[in-house]
C-alpha positions as CSV (number, residue, x, y, z in Angstrom):
1,M,-7.9,-47.4,93.7
2,I,-5.5,-45.8,91.3
3,P,-7.3,-43.9,88.5
4,M,-6.2,-44.4,84.9
5,R,-6.5,-41.6,82.4
6,L,-7.9,-42.6,79.0
7,F,-7.8,-40.8,75.6
8,A,-10.9,-41.1,73.5
9,G,-10.5,-40.0,69.9
10,N,-12.5,-39.7,66.7
11,L,-15.6,-39.0,68.7
12,P,-18.7,-37.9,66.9
13,W,-19.3,-34.1,67.1
14,S,-22.6,-34.8,69.0
15,V,-20.8,-36.3,72.0
16,D,-20.5,-34.0,75.0
17,D,-19.1,-34.5,78.5
18,N,-22.3,-36.3,79.7
19,G,-22.3,-38.5,76.6
20,L,-18.7,-39.4,77.2
21,R,-19.4,-40.2,80.8
22,D,-22.4,-42.4,79.9
23,L,-20.3,-44.3,77.3
24,F,-17.6,-45.2,79.8
25,S,-19.7,-45.6,83.0
26,T,-20.8,-49.0,81.8
27,F,-17.4,-50.3,82.7
28,G,-16.9,-48.6,86.1
29,E,-17.1,-45.4,88.0
30,V,-16.0,-42.4,86.0
31,T,-14.2,-39.9,88.3
32,D,-13.6,-37.3,85.6
33,C,-14.3,-36.8,81.9
34,K,-13.9,-33.9,79.5
35,V,-14.6,-33.5,75.7
36,I,-12.0,-31.0,74.4
37,M,-13.7,-27.9,72.8
38,D,-12.3,-25.5,70.2
39,R,-11.7,-22.1,71.9
40,E,-12.8,-20.1,68.9
41,T,-15.8,-22.0,67.6
42,G,-17.0,-23.7,70.9
43,R,-17.4,-27.0,68.9
44,S,-16.0,-30.3,70.0
45,R,-12.5,-31.1,68.6
46,G,-13.5,-34.8,68.4
47,F,-11.5,-36.1,71.3
48,G,-11.6,-36.2,75.1
49,F,-10.2,-37.7,78.3
50,V,-11.8,-40.0,80.8
51,E,-10.5,-40.8,84.3
52,M,-11.7,-44.0,85.9
53,A,-10.5,-46.9,88.1
54,D,-7.8,-49.1,86.6
55,D,-9.8,-52.3,86.2
56,G,-12.8,-50.5,84.6
57,A,-10.4,-48.6,82.4
58,K,-8.8,-51.7,81.0
59,A,-12.3,-53.2,80.3
60,A,-13.3,-50.0,78.6
61,I,-10.3,-50.0,76.3
62,E,-10.9,-53.6,75.3
63,A,-14.6,-53.0,74.6
64,L,-14.6,-49.5,73.1
65,N,-11.4,-49.2,71.1
66,E,-12.3,-49.4,67.4
67,S,-16.0,-49.6,68.3
68,D,-18.8,-47.8,66.4
69,V,-20.3,-44.8,68.1
70,D,-22.8,-42.9,65.9
71,G,-21.2,-44.1,62.7
72,R,-17.6,-43.4,63.8
73,N,-14.9,-45.9,64.9
74,I,-13.6,-44.4,68.1
75,V,-10.1,-44.8,69.4
76,V,-9.6,-45.5,73.1
77,N,-6.3,-46.0,74.8
78,E,-4.3,-45.0,77.8
79,A,-3.5,-41.3,77.7
80,Q,0.1,-40.3,77.2
81,E,1.6,-37.4,79.2
82,R,1.6,-34.2,77.3
83,R,5.0,-33.4,75.8
84,E,6.4,-29.9,76.1
85,R,6.0,-28.0,72.9
86,A,8.4,-25.4,71.6
87,P,7.2,-21.8,72.1
88,R,5.3,-20.4,69.2
89,R,6.9,-17.8,67.0
90,Y,4.8,-14.9,65.8
């Protein structure tokens, strides 16, 4: 089983790690999930990542991308590797 990492965006502010896991576990076993939080405010940044088996991940993308969750159309797709960013200048 090769896990696939998914990006979930435009999430409602009410969705936390458990809510994200519940949303995706309908399609297969979720091995890891994380809603990204703002460091300063502690509030959700409106996106997260889910890791699950390849076949379940593809089904989740098909079913959940552009679907309505608490009044918001969420975006679900395969996560892209993070690009290196230039160092910040102060």
